[in-house]
Each structure stands twice: as structure tokens, then as C-alpha cells.
N, C-alpha and C positions, 0 to 999 in steps of 0.2 A: 477422341472423344471432347466435344464440345463443351466451354463453361462459360457460363450464363451467370451475369452479375444482377440482383434484383435489387433496388431501393423499393422500401415500401411491402417487404415481403410478408409482413403478417397484416397487413391489410385486405381487404376484398379482394383486389385485381392480383395484390402477390400473391396470395395463395392459390388462386385459380390457375394462373402463370405458371408457378412452380409445379404445380399438378399434371397441368397440360405438357412441362417441359421435360418434367421426370418420367411421362408416360413414352417418352422416344429414349432407348437405349443409349444411345450414343451421346447425351447430354448428363453434366455434372452442372447443380445447380448451388448460385452461393448468396446467401441473403444479409443485406444488410439488417441491424436491429439497433436501438437505441439502448443505453443502458438505462434501467430504470429498477426502482426498489421493488417494483409488483411485474408479475410477467404479465403480457399481453400477447399472449400467443396460440389463442385456441381456434384461429383459423387453421393452425398448421400443424396442430396435436396429433393428427391422424397422418401427416408425414414423418414428424418427431417420433413417434412410436415407431417406428421402425418396420417396414414392409421389404422383405429379403430382396425384393428385385431392384430397390431403390440404393442398398447399402452401400454407405461410403460414397455415394453420388449427391450428397446433401448437407451442404455445411452452412453455418451462421456466424455471422462475424459484427462484433460491436465498432458502429461508426455514427456518424451524425453530417447530415446534410447542412447544418450549421459552423460543422469544423472541415475547413480545406486539408487541414494535413491529415486525418483519419482516411478522409476519401483516398487522397493520394496514397497513403500506406496501402490499405486493401485492393487497391488496383493493381498496383506493384508487387504485393506479394499474389494477389489471388490470377492477375493475367489472365483477364477474360476475352473469349471471343466475341462477347453480346453484352452490352450494358442496358438493362433496362431500369429507366428512373420512373419509377410509379411514388415513390414517396413525397407526399406532401403534408400539410394543413387544409385538408379538402372541402370543410365544411363552409359555404358561401354567406350563410349569416353570419357564422364567428368570425369571418374575416373582417367582418364591417368592426367587430370588437377589438381584434388584434390585428390589425392592418399592417404596421411594424415586423410583428412576426410572421405575418403570412408571408409578405414580401421578401422576407430575407430567406425561409426555408422553400418558398415555392419558385422564388426567381432567382436569387442569388445562389441558392444552394443548385439550382442546375446549371450554373453558370461554373459554381466551384467543381462540380462532377464533369460538366465538359472539359474543361481545364485539365483535370487529371487523366483524363480519356485523351485530350490530345498529346499530353505529355506521353502515354505507353503507347500511343498509335506511331510516334517515333521507330520504336524497336520492336515491334508486333500490331499487326492491323487489328483494329477492333470497333464494333458496329455498335452505333447507339441509338437508344430508340426513346424519345420523350415523349410523356405523356399529357400533349395537349388537352384542350377543354372547349368544348361546345358554347360554354361561358363565356369564349372569348368573343364570339357573335353580339351577344347582349343583346342591344336594340335594334340591330340590322333585321331587316324584314324578311321574313320564312320564304322557299326554304333555303337554308344556308349550306353552302357548297365550297369548292375550294377556290372560288373566283369573288366571293361574298366579301367586304370590306369588314373588317371588325370595327365592334364597337362595345368595348366591356363595360360592364356596369355594376364591377364592385370591384374590391382590392383584392380578392382571387382573382378575379378574371384579367387583371391587371397585370399582376403577378406573371400568372400563366402564359400572356402576350409577350411578355417582355422574356419568358422562358422560350419560347416560341421561336422569338426572332434569333435568339442566342443561337439557339440549334440551329436554325438555317444560315447564320453567319459563319459558324465553325465548319460548317459543310463545304461553304462557297470560300471562306478565306484560307483553310490549311488542309480541304481534301477528305476534311472526316469523313467517314460511312455516318451521316447523323441525317435522321427522318424523324416526323412529327404524326402520330395517330391522332387527329381530333375529333376526340369520341364522345357521342353524344351520352347522354345519362346511361349508364348501364348500372342495373340492378340483382342483387340475389338474395338467398336467404343469410347471407353472412354480411349484407350490408351494416353498417354503425344502426344504432336505435333513435340516433338522432336525423337520421336522412330519413326525409319525407314519406318516400315508399316503405319503409321499415316502421316508421312510425305509425304509420297507418296498418300496415297488416299485424302488426305486434300490438296495437291497440285494439283492434277490432276480436283479435284471438284473445286476448286479456277480459274483455269485456263479455266475450261469450262465455268465458269458463267463471266469470263472477269476481274477476280480480279487480278490474276497473269499471267505473261509471260512466267516464266521457272522453271523448278524446279531443283535446285543445287543438285548433288548427290555425295556420293564417290563411294568404291567399290561396280560395279552391278555384279560379279561374284560369291561374296560370298553368299553361300547356306545356308539355316536353315528351320528347322523344325517348321511349322507353324501351329498353332491348335487357337482354341477358347475360351479365358480363364474362359468364363462363366460356359465351360467344365471341366475344371480343376480344382477349387474350391474346386467339388464334389470328386476330386479323393482324395484330403487335408482332407477332413471330412472323408471319407473312411477309410482312412491310421486312425486315432484317433478312430474308433469303433472296431478297432481288439482286442483280446485277449494279442498278443505280440507287441511290438511296432518294426517295422520292415523298411527299405528305400526303395524306390522306385523310379524307372523312370517314368517319366508320358510324353508322345509322342504321336505326330499322326505316326511314320513311314515314313512320306515322308517327301522329301526334295525337295525346289523349290531355285531358286536365285532369287537376286534382280529384276535382268533383266525381270524373268519370271514376279515376283509380278507388276514389272510397266507396262510390255503388260498386263496384267490380269486387272487393272487398269484404265488404260486409254484406254481399248477397249472397257470396259462396258460403256463410255461415247462417243463412236465414235471418239478417238481421236487416234494418234499414238505416243506414248512417246520420240520418236526420233527426233520430232519435237520441242520438249519443254526442255529436259533435257540435263542439261550440269553437266561436272566432275570439283571438286574442291579437289584438296589434300587433303585438312584442313578437310574434313570431313572422310578421312581414318584413320584407326588406325596406331600407331606404331609398333604394333605386332599385324596380323591379324589370326583371326580365318575362316579358309575357307570353312571347311563344318561340320555341326553339324547334324544328324543324329539318332532319339534315337529308342534304342530300347526298349518297353514297354510291351514286353511279360508277364512278373510278374504279372504288374498291371492288366491286363485283367484275367489272369488264378486265379490268388490271392483275387484281388479287386472286379471284374467280373465289372472293368471299361473300358471303350471304349471313342473315340471322338465321337460326333454326327454333327459337322462342319466339313466340308472338308475344304482345301484353297479356292477351288473356292466360295463357301458358304462362308467361312469369308470374303474374300475381298469383295464380292458384297454385303455385310452387311455392309461394313465400309466404300464403296463406296456411298452407299444410304445414312447413315447417314450423312457423310460428304458433299454430294450434296444440303440436305437439309440446312446443316447449312452453306454452302457457299451463299445458295439462301436468309439465313437470314440475313447476313453480309452485301449482295448487296443491300438487301430490307430496310436495318437501317442505311447504309453507315456507316455502322462501320469499315470496314475492307478496309483499302486504297490500290488500285490498285497499282502495280510495277512490 
């Protein structure tokens, strides 16, 4: 039985990865959660509900990427074969408002976890996956691939780049099996409501149901390489199954603007986004990333990975999920129309 430890297990990627690993009968999954007075586990509630096939194979532990001692204690207690570091303050716009917190959790948090993994690796082999980000490329011209120079344009991207290079350093200096997946934007119905894709699909659904009158947005011309998070977590696992560690770009190879996202989402509901969308400078970044377009050729050729869900399929999946949510909100009266 392999043991996998996942930070950020209550997030979008963590929940999909936990599902994926638990679908394999030879995996036991351990997740790290931060102590809070209010539970935020809706993305893993269905796992916690207790499918008989995973009985005794799913465990949660309290720890924090800001607390080195808790990370060392949990790794020594669990003694995992694989560590997936997905935990982060991952909202790019918020990182401009909380740069120190973002740097601590995203950058130093990774270093704390790497050091705990290094100590464990002295007595038990452990493999480490770092969730790097396409935001590290920032202003670099597209397409962005393994050899593209990084040019981060936010505190989040800078922190991710620090974590990325620390992962490489631990691989080269200590022989730790450590690799990074440079993942381009990946979304799903489980995406947080403040992220642009979910903000659009949920806003469109609420407008359709009469719960919302308008949608306030920032830069509509920014272009991103959007894929489905459920596809991308499989690439994470594939990286740790190889004989030698290597960093990979994971992307669809297509780019779409926020404006195209709006058109697609609203048209699925027979609406014209131009009738409802307003611009507000508060939702723009101090330094913008105009285009992200990933070159995942090596992931296809070496890992055998490729995305199964395309852009339109992704938007349709998210709109359908949010339309159901909006209808439940309307029926229950839990969302106040505005």
C-alpha cells in the first residue's frame, strides 16, 4: 500500500488528486488541513462520507505550511512514499494585497516541506511533487515551454518561482526525488468563486435565475491556456512514477481571452454578456500578464499525458454545475438577489 500526503487537500486540485489516488486500490491518502473554527471541506465531503471501497484509506491531519514543526511531525508520523505540495495562497490578485503572507506560505512553506521531506528521505525514500505555476512565465512571450525564461509579474508568481528553484536545488544538492509540474490555468466546478472562470460561470447562472443583475469584471483581453483540473492531477501522479525526476509543463496548447470565456458561458444560457458585464479597475492587476500559452510537447511525448476536456467542454461543465447551484439557491432563498 503506497502512502500519499497532499497539502491543500481541501482545494480544487487536492480534492481531484485525492479522488484519483483513491481510485487505485493500492493507495492510502493523507491530507493536511489547517485548523479553523469553521470547516471548509465541501470539496472532499463526498470522500469523508465513507465509500466502502476507501474505508481506512483516507486520513486528515492538522498542519500548516507556515509551521515547520507541524510539517516535520506529520511526515515522520505518516512516512509517505509520495508528497504532493498543492497548498498555497493561490489568488494572484490577492497576492498584491498580501505579499508577505503569500511569500511565506507559497515560497517558504515549500522550503519547510522540502526540508521535512529531506530529513525523512534519509531513512525512507520519498518522492516530492511541487505545484509550480504558469504565472512564473509572466511577461515572457508565448508559447511558454520548458526552456522559456521566467519573468514573474506578481508576488504570487515570485513566490512560486522561489519554490520552483528550491525544488530543483533539493533535487540536485541532496538527491531528493523532487519535480515540479508547471501547470497552466486549470479549472472546474470546484474552482473558488473569486477566480475569474468560476466568477463568470456562477455569475452567468445567477443572472439567468434572476439572482444577480450584473457582473463586474477587470481586464477582458487577458488570454489564458485553460484546462480541466481533473485531467491535470493525473499528470502530477505520472511525474512521480518515473525512474528519474524531471519538471514538466502541463497545458492544453490553446489560449482564449476572458472575453471569449464570457461569450461562451453566457451563450450557453441564451444570454449576451454585453448586456450584463461592467468594468471596474479594482479587478485589474498592478502588473498584468497578457498571454499564457503552454507548450506541453514533452509531457505528451514522455509522460503520455494529454488533456481530455477542451475549452468548450470545460465551460459547459462549469455552467451546468453553477446553474444547478443557482437554482438551489433560488429555491432555498439562500442567495440575496442584487
